[in-house]
N, C-alpha and C positions, 0 to 999 in steps of 0.2 A: 621441303618447306612445309610447315604446319601453319594454319591460319585460324586465329580465334574467331568464333562466331558468338556474339553475345546474344542471350535470350532474355528479354524483358517481357512483361505483361502490361502493367499500368505505371504511369508516371503521374503521380498525384499526392495529395495531402494524406498522411498516414492517419487512419482512424484511431480514436482513443481507446476503444474497447477491443478486446480480442474477438477475432472472427475468422471464418474460414478464408483462406487465401490472403491473409494479411502480409505474409512474408513476401508476396509477389508485388507489393506496391513500393515502388521506389520514389522517394521524395524528389521534387523537381530540382531542389538545391543540390542534392547528391548526384542526380544525373548530370547537371551542369558541371559540376566539379569533375566527374569521371571523363566526360568529353573534353573538358579543358585540359585535363592531365594527358589524355591520349594525344591531343594536338601538340602539346609542349614536348612530348617525347618523340614527336616526328611521325606519328602515325596517321593515316587517313581512314576515316570511317566511310564505308561503302555499303551498298545494297548486296543482297544475295546474288542478284542477276549480274552485277558487276564483279563479284567476288569469285564466281566459278572459275575464270581462267587462272586465278591464283591458286585455288584449291587443286586444279588439274595440273599445275606446274607450268602453264603456258606463259604466266607472267610471274615477276617477283617483285617484292617491295614491302614496305612496312604499312600493312593494311589490317584493319579490324572490321569484320562484317557485323553490322548492327541489325538485329531483328526484334520485332514485336509480335506477340501472339494476340489474336482475337479482335483487332480493329477497333479499340476503344478510343472515344472522343478525347479523353485526357492525354492521350499520346499526341495527337494533333495539337492540342492546346499548350501542352507543357514540354514536350520533347522537340517538336519541330522548330521553335525558335533557337533553342541551343544548337541543334544540328545545323541550322542556317548560319548561325554566328561562326561556327568553325568550318563550314564548307563541307560538311559530312552529308551523305545520303544513307538511306536505310530501307528495310523492307518491313511492311506490316501486313501479317497474314490475317485476312478477314474471313468471318463467318458469314457466308453470303445471305442466308435466310434471316440473319439478324441485322441487316442493313437498316439503319434507323431504329433498331430495337435495343436489346440489352443482353446482359450476360445470364440468360435464362438457364443455362446448363449449370451455373454456379449457385443459383439462388436456392435450390433444393437443399444444399448442404449449409445454409445460413449466411451465405455471402450477401452483402447488400446490393441493391440495384446499381448497376454501372452502364451508362449509355454507350452504344456502339455508333460508329460514323454513319451518317445518312449518305445517300448516293452523292449529293453535293460535296459533302466533306471528304468522301473517298476520291472524288475528282480533284479537290483542292490539294489533298495530300500527293496525288500524282503530279499535279501541276507544279508542286514545289520541288520536284525532282526525285521524288522517293518512289519506291516500288510498291505495288499493290500485289500481295501474294494471296494464295488460297489456303483455307483452313477447314474445309468441307462445308456443306450446307448448314449443318446444325450443331457444329462442334461435337461430332459423333465419336463414340467409342467404336472404332472400326472393328475390333475383335468381337464386339457384341452384335454386329451387323451380319446379315446374309451377304453372300458374295454380290448379288445383284444390288442390294442396298448400298454396300460399300462403293460399288462402281458408280451408282447414282450420286452419292455424297461427294465423291472425288471429281467426277467428270462434270456434273451439272454446276458445281461451284465455280469451276473454271470458266464455263460459258457465261454464267451469270455476272461475274466480275468483269469479264472482257466486254460484256455489253455495257457496263458502267463506264469503264475507263477508255474504251475504244482502242486498245492495244492488247497484244498477247500477254497472258499471265503465265509465265514459265516456272514459277516457284511455288512449292506446296510445303506445308508443315502438317505433321500428323498430330491432331489433338491428343493431349495426354501423352504424347510420344507412342501411342499405341498402334503398332503395325507388325505385319509378318511378311513373308515373301510374296504372298498372293497380293497384298495391298501395294507392294512396291512394284509389282508387275502392272497392276492397274493404273498406278500413277504414271508409269512410263508410257503405257498404251494411250493414256488420255492426252499426251502430248506435252507434259511437264518435262523440264530439263533437270530439276533437282527436287529433293524432298529432304526436310530436316526433321531430326528426332530430338529427344531429350537426354541422349547419351552424353555424358558430361566430359568432354575433352575437346582439344582442338582438332580441326579437320585437316586432312592431308590427301595426296593423290591416290592413296590406296583404298580410300573409302568408297563404298558403294555411293554413286551420286543420288540414289534414292533412299538413302539411310545415313545422312550426314550428321555428325555430332555437334552439340552446341555447349556453351558455358552459361549456366544460370547466373543471373545477377539478382540478388535479393535485397530486401530493405536493410538488413543489418551488415551488408558488406561495406565496412568503412573503406576510405580510399586506399590505404595500403594493401588490404585484402583483395580489393577489386583488381588492383594492378597485378598482384601476385597471381590470382586466378586467371587473369586475362593473359598476361605476357610471360609468366615464369613457370607456372605449375604445369607438369606434365603428367597426364594420366593415359593410361592404355585402355 
C-alpha cells in the first residue's frame, strides 16, 4: 500500500505580481475544493503522526496525509476551517525560532512578509486536533551547517515546540528537503519517529522513516491535476 502525503506551504490569497515562492500559495477556495473532493471520494485526511501506521503497513484504508511546512498563520486562518468541516486532521511543521515571527528565510529572495503562528496560535492549532511538527530552529539549510549546528537545529526545535504544546513532537520535516544520512541519524537520535522530504512520490513501507517522500501541491494545480497527482500518478 502506498500513501499520498500532501505538501502545502501557504493557504492564502494569490499575489497579483510575480514574486519568489508564488507557486507555493494555494488559494483558500482551491484548498476547500481539494478537501471536499477527497471527502467525496471516501478518503480521510490525517496527520503525519496518525499516518505512520498506514505507511508501515500496520493499518489499511483510504487515507491522505496532509502536511504544511513553516507554520504560517494563514494556514490556521484559511485551512483549519475547511479541515474541520470535513473532519480531517493534518500536520504543520513549525520553525520554532520564528514563533510569532515571519518567513525571514524567504525575504532575502524577494518574498513578501508572511507571519508565522504565535505560541497561542500554535496551541490553538493543536487544540483543534492537528499535529505540530518540527522544521528546525531557523529553517536551516542543514547541508550548509556544521554537524553540531545541524544537531542543535534539529534537537532544540523539538524541545522548544514541546514546551509550547505540552506534548511530544514526533514528526520532523527537512527545510528545502535538504538532508543526508548524517542528518537522518541525528533526527532519529533526537527522538523523532519520522522525517519528511521533498522527494515527489507516495510513501510506502519500504521507505526510510527518516526520508519519507511527499507530493507538492501548487497554486496552478487545478482539481483534476490535483486528484491525478494525489491518487493516480505513480513515481518511483
